[in-house]
A tleap script that builds the chain and sets N, CA, C and O, in Angstrom:
source leaprc.protein.ff14SB
mol = sequence {
  NGLU LEU ILE GLU THR LEU ALA TRP ALA TYR
  GLU ARG THR PRO LEU ALA ASN LEU ILE ARG
  TRP ARG ASP GLY GLY CARG
}
set mol.1.N position { -12.361 13.008 -0.536 }
set mol.1.CA position { -10.914 13.434 -0.708 }
set mol.1.C position { -10.072 12.718 0.376 }
set mol.1.O position { -8.900 12.396 0.183 }
set mol.2.N position { -10.692 12.506 1.437 }
set mol.2.CA position { -9.908 11.827 2.629 }
set mol.2.C position { -9.505 10.432 2.216 }
set mol.2.O position { -8.423 9.954 2.557 }
set mol.3.N position { -10.353 9.810 1.507 }
set mol.3.CA position { -9.971 8.347 1.038 }
set mol.3.C position { -8.811 8.491 0.102 }
set mol.3.O position { -7.853 7.727 0.218 }
set mol.4.N position { -8.835 9.443 -0.841 }
set mol.4.CA position { -7.756 9.623 -1.747 }
set mol.4.C position { -6.383 9.807 -1.000 }
set mol.4.O position { -5.353 9.221 -1.333 }
set mol.5.N position { -6.488 10.667 0.023 }
set mol.5.CA position { -5.251 10.863 0.754 }
set mol.5.C position { -4.845 9.598 1.513 }
set mol.5.O position { -3.652 9.323 1.640 }
set mol.6.N position { -5.793 8.833 2.012 }
set mol.6.CA position { -5.409 7.669 2.681 }
set mol.6.C position { -4.745 6.679 1.723 }
set mol.6.O position { -3.737 6.039 2.024 }
set mol.7.N position { -5.382 6.596 0.547 }
set mol.7.CA position { -4.873 5.675 -0.486 }
set mol.7.C position { -3.479 6.007 -0.893 }
set mol.7.O position { -2.616 5.147 -1.066 }
set mol.8.N position { -3.275 7.404 -1.052 }
set mol.8.CA position { -1.911 7.879 -1.395 }
set mol.8.C position { -0.868 7.579 -0.325 }
set mol.8.O position { 0.237 7.122 -0.620 }
set mol.9.N position { -1.253 7.853 0.958 }
set mol.9.CA position { -0.349 7.549 2.014 }
set mol.9.C position { -0.087 6.010 2.033 }
set mol.9.O position { 1.042 5.552 2.210 }
set mol.10.N position { -1.102 5.305 1.856 }
set mol.10.CA position { -0.909 3.747 1.963 }
set mol.10.C position { -0.023 3.235 0.893 }
set mol.10.O position { 0.766 2.316 1.115 }
set mol.11.N position { -0.135 3.809 -0.270 }
set mol.11.CA position { 0.737 3.289 -1.389 }
set mol.11.C position { 2.140 3.737 -1.168 }
set mol.11.O position { 3.050 3.134 -1.736 }
set mol.12.N position { 2.392 4.771 -0.367 }
set mol.12.CA position { 3.817 5.262 -0.049 }
set mol.12.C position { 4.437 4.691 1.133 }
set mol.12.O position { 5.576 4.959 1.515 }
set mol.13.N position { 3.486 3.748 1.790 }
set mol.13.CA position { 3.991 3.101 3.035 }
set mol.13.C position { 4.728 1.806 2.726 }
set mol.13.O position { 4.285 1.022 1.886 }
set mol.14.N position { 5.844 1.581 3.397 }
set mol.14.CA position { 6.538 0.301 3.249 }
set mol.14.C position { 5.616 -0.898 3.448 }
set mol.14.O position { 5.727 -1.949 2.817 }
set mol.15.N position { 4.739 -0.660 4.336 }
set mol.15.CA position { 3.802 -1.843 4.603 }
set mol.15.C position { 3.051 -2.329 3.259 }
set mol.15.O position { 2.843 -3.515 2.999 }
set mol.16.N position { 2.684 -1.268 2.464 }
set mol.16.CA position { 1.991 -1.610 1.272 }
set mol.16.C position { 2.978 -2.547 0.444 }
set mol.16.O position { 2.611 -3.607 -0.062 }
set mol.17.N position { 4.216 -2.061 0.366 }
set mol.17.CA position { 5.232 -2.827 -0.431 }
set mol.17.C position { 5.318 -4.203 0.123 }
set mol.17.O position { 5.407 -5.153 -0.654 }
set mol.18.N position { 5.297 -4.385 1.455 }
set mol.18.CA position { 5.538 -5.755 2.003 }
set mol.18.C position { 4.274 -6.610 1.661 }
set mol.18.O position { 4.413 -7.803 1.392 }
set mol.19.N position { 3.063 -6.027 1.669 }
set mol.19.CA position { 1.927 -6.838 1.398 }
set mol.19.C position { 1.954 -7.147 -0.067 }
set mol.19.O position { 1.583 -8.248 -0.474 }
set mol.20.N position { 2.384 -6.200 -0.877 }
set mol.20.CA position { 2.350 -6.475 -2.304 }
set mol.20.C position { 3.452 -7.549 -2.655 }
set mol.20.O position { 3.259 -8.347 -3.573 }
set mol.21.N position { 4.554 -7.553 -1.946 }
set mol.21.CA position { 5.591 -8.427 -2.178 }
set mol.21.C position { 5.125 -9.883 -1.749 }
set mol.21.O position { 5.427 -10.853 -2.444 }
set mol.22.N position { 4.387 -10.007 -0.595 }
set mol.22.CA position { 3.840 -11.217 -0.073 }
set mol.22.C position { 2.882 -11.732 -1.095 }
set mol.22.O position { 2.926 -12.908 -1.457 }
set mol.23.N position { 2.003 -10.866 -1.574 }
set mol.23.CA position { 0.938 -11.293 -2.470 }
set mol.23.C position { 1.659 -11.830 -3.833 }
set mol.23.O position { 1.303 -12.885 -4.358 }
set mol.24.N position { 2.549 -11.133 -4.282 }
set mol.24.CA position { 3.234 -11.444 -5.501 }
set mol.24.C position { 4.066 -12.783 -5.285 }
set mol.24.O position { 4.232 -13.564 -6.222 }
set mol.25.N position { 4.524 -12.991 -4.157 }
set mol.25.CA position { 5.344 -14.205 -3.883 }
set mol.25.C position { 4.551 -15.523 -4.046 }
set mol.25.O position { 5.080 -16.599 -4.328 }
set mol.26.N position { 3.204 -15.326 -3.837 }
set mol.26.CA position { 2.383 -16.635 -4.026 }
set mol.26.C position { 2.404 -16.978 -5.494 }
set mol.26.O position { 1.818 -17.981 -5.901 }
savepdb mol mol.pdb
quit
């Protein structure tokens, strides 16, 4: 369940958005 919490927090982090945006920009 710890991993689930980490994944949830990661998805809500602006950093994830940045990485997604960078990945999608390619």
